[in-house]
N, C-alpha and C positions, 0 to 999 in steps of 0.2 A: 682373111677369114680368122675370127677369134678362136683361140684354143679353149676347149671345154674341160673344166675340172668338176668331177663328181665327188661331192662330200657325202659320205654315208655315216649317219649319226643316229643314235638312239635318243637324242634330245629332240624335243619339239621346238619350233621356232620361237614361241612366246615364253619359253623357260628363261629364268634369269639366273644364269650361272656362267662360269668362266669359259666353257666350251662354246656356248652360243655367242657370247660377247666376242670371243676371239674371231670366229669366222665372219660374223656380221661386220666387224670392224675392218677386216681385210678386204672386203668386197670392193669398196670404191677404189682402192689401190690396184686391185686385180683388173677392174674395168679399164682404168687408165693405161694399164700395160697391155691391153688387148686380150684379156682372158674373160671367160664367162664361168661363173660358179653356179652349179646346179646341185640340189640336195635330194637325197632320199631320207625320209624321216618316218617315224611311226604313223604319222597322219595319213600316209599314202597306203597304209595297210590296215587290216583288222587289228585293233589294239585294245588293251585294257589298262586300267590304272594299277600301278605297283602298290601292293599292300603296305600301308603306312606312309606312302609318298604319292598322294593323288596326282601331283603335277608331273610325276615321272610315268611315262607310258611304255608298256611292254608290247612290242609288235609281234604279230604272227606273219612273217614276211613271205607269204605265198607268192610264188612266181617272181621272186626278186631278180632272178637271172633275166627274165623277159624285160623287166623294167630297165635293168642296166643296159641291155642290148639296144632298147629303144632310145635311150639317152645317147648312146654311142660316144662316150667321153674319150678325150685324149689322155687324161690322167685321172686316177682314182685315189682318193684318200679315205681310209676308214678311221673315223674320229673316236669311236667308242667300242667297248668290248661286250656290249649287251647283245640281246637276241638278233637285232638287225645287223650289227657289225659281224656277229658270228656267222650268220647265214650268208652274208656277202663274202666273207673270207673263204668259206667253203666253196662257194660257186666260182670265185675268181681263181682259187688254186686248181680247181677241177679243169677250168678252161685254159689254164696256163697264163692268165693275165697278171701283169705286175701292178703293184700298188704300194702306197705308203700307209703307215699307221701313226697314231700319236698316243701318248700316255698323259692324261690330264689329272687324274684323281688317284689317290692312294686307295685303290680298290680293295686290297686285302684288309687294310685297317677299317675301312668303311663297312664292309660286309661282316667283319668280326664284331664291330661295335653295335650294329643295328640288328643283325640276324644271327649272330653267334657262329658264323661259318669259319672253320679253322683257317688261319692265314696260309699255312703250307699248301692247302688245297687250291686256294685262289692263285698263289704264286705259280703253281704248276700250270694252271690254266693260262695265265698271262704269258708265261714263257712260250707255251705252245702257240698261243694266238699270234704273237708278234714275230715268230721265228722266220717266217717267209717274207716279212716286210722289206721292201726295197730300202727304205730309210725309216727308222723309228724316231719320231720327233718328240723330244722331252723338254720340259719347261726350264730346267736349271741344270747346272753342272753337278750339283749335289745329287739330283735325281738320277742323272746319268751314272754317277759312281755307285749309287745304291742299286740300280738295276744290274749293273755289271757284277756287283757283289752277289746278286741273287741268281746269277747264271744266264743272264741275257747276253747272247753272243753276236747278234746282228749289228750292222752299222747304226749308230745313234747320232743324232744332231741336236744340239742345244738350240732351242727355239724361244726367243724372247717374247715379250708382250708390250702393250702400249697404252696410251691415254688419249682419248678424244677430247682435246682441249677446247674445241669449238662448241661442243655440247655441254661440257662441264664448266660452265661459267656462273659464279655466284652473283647474287644480287643483294646479298646482305653481308655485313662484316663479322668480326670476331666476337667471342663470348666475353661479357663483362659481368657475369654473375658471381655470386659468393663462392661457389664451388666450381672446380674445374669440370668441364664436360669431357667425358671419355666416350668415344663413339665406336660402335661396331656396325659394319655394313655387310650383309650377306645372308646366306641361308640360315634360318633359325632351326637347326636340327641338332640332335644329340652329339653327333661326331664332331661338331664345331667347338665343343668344350666351353660353351658360353657360361656355365656355372662359375668357372674360374674368374670371369669378369664380373658377373652379376653379384657375386658374394661381397663385392666392394661397394654396394649400393649406399652405405652410410658415409662413405668417404668421398665419393664423387657423384656428380650427376651423370648417370649412365644412360645413354641413348642407343637404341638398337633399331637400325633400318633394315627392313626385310621381313620375311615371313617363313613359316614352315611348321612341321608337325610338332616341334618341341616348344612352340611359343606359349601355348596355354599353360603348360606345366611351369614354365619360367615365370609367367605372370602371377601364378599362384604362390610361388616360392619367394619372389622378389617384388613386392608391391611398389617399391620406390623406383624401379627401373622403368624408363619410358620406352614403350614399343610404338614405333612410328609407321610401321608397315612399309610397303614398297615405295621407293622414290626414284626419280630419274631426272636427268638434265639439270636445270637450274635449281630445282628443289633439293636434289641430292647434293649438288655443289654447295648449297647453303649449309647443309648439315656438316659436310666436310670442313668448310671454312669456319663455321661457328665452334667446332670442337677444338679443345686444347690439345687433346691427344687422340690418336686412333689406336684402338687395341685390337690385335689379331691373335686371339687365344687358341686358334686351331693348331693341332699337332699332326693333322692328317692331310693338309692341302699341299699340292706340289708347287704352287706359285702364290696365288692370291692377288688378282688384278686390283682389288680394292686397296691394297697397300700403296701401290704406285698412284692410284687416283687420289688418295689422301695426301700423299707427298706433293702432288702437282698443285695442290692448294695450300701448301706450306704446313700441313699438319703432320707432326712427327709420329712415328709408329712404334708402339710397344708390343713386344711379342716374345715368345719362347725361342731359345736358340736351337731351332729345328730346321729341317729342309723346307725351303720356301723362303721364310724370313732370312735365313743365312745367305741367300743369294740375292736378296733385294735390299735389305737394310744395311747401311754402313754407319760409321760413327757420327756422321753429320745429319742423317735422316731419321734416326730413331735409336732405340735401345732394345737389346735382347737380354733377358735374364730368366733364370729358373723361377724367380719370384716376380710375378707380373706387377705387383705394387711397386717394387723397386724400379722396374723398367719404366713405369708410368712417371714416377717421380723424376727420373733423369730426363725424360722427354719434355716435361713441363719447363725445363730450363733451356731448351734448345731454341736456336734462332730460326724462325719460320721462313725468313727470306732465303737462307742457305738451303733449308729443306726443299723449298720450291725450285731453286736453281739446279740442285742435284738431280731433280726428277726429269730434267730435259732429255736425259739419255734414253728414256723409254718412249718409243714411237711405234705406231701401227705400221708405218711405212717400212721400218726395219723388220718388223714381224713378217710382213708380206714378202719382203725380199728374201728372207731365209726360207720361207715356205716355197716360194717360186723356184729358187735356186736348187732345191732338193727334190723337185718333182721327178718321177720316173715314168717314162712312156709305157703304156700298158702292154705294148708288144716287145 
């Protein structure tokens, strides 16, 4: 009989972000190992759209305990710290059930940038939220050190990410244009620091794959930047393969799966020397610099074949193995 893992998340299944991609990508490996993954998401409750972020749903988790009991899981993982995650945590603690949690997003920086919420307030909430977790899964060693520095005291596990190379297969070759193509893939929102990339619109052919609440403003400010909307599978692979450099301007992400996706197609990554890139990029796969233009210039001289070879270390199988090996029984 298969073991049942309940994932509780404030993300809805069709959201395009690292949290959703991570759990979807692990599922096939979980099934092969004899596990079943079940989700509780905002779609199973009364919910509303988050102000300014229509794709983000805020749930009102009425009778969440009843739903958890009906699912009767062997293991529980709370993936997010939003309303659904909060209500689940309160119920599980009340019943004495054990569970794991994970930290995916620099929540304090995000809430400060978007809503002006003081970061010390958010850090206090996060320390409380994760303090009873059996294991707190974090994306990188840098993130683990930062959380320890912020007063997180529970056991933490570094949890890697992967690339689905079966889906990410290009059908077109590299760029042969006059200007180098510099690509960004991800959410088009203010906290992603995309102005730092778009301001170079006269120097490079800048392409942005994705969508979000900041797109309209960027289109108005940077008319020469190409906004391509959402892409997936071979279409997305073509964008990665065509680009000369992938630029990751965010200073608030804890990992950035898109970086290793770019590397898997030989595209070097330019980024700031901050958490996330520091744990993903090395001297053979990209360049980190406080000046993004300098980082891009270094990347333009890199060997794409070496970049691609170095990306082989990132697999979803390894991601699943770490997750599985650190599950805690609810009793």
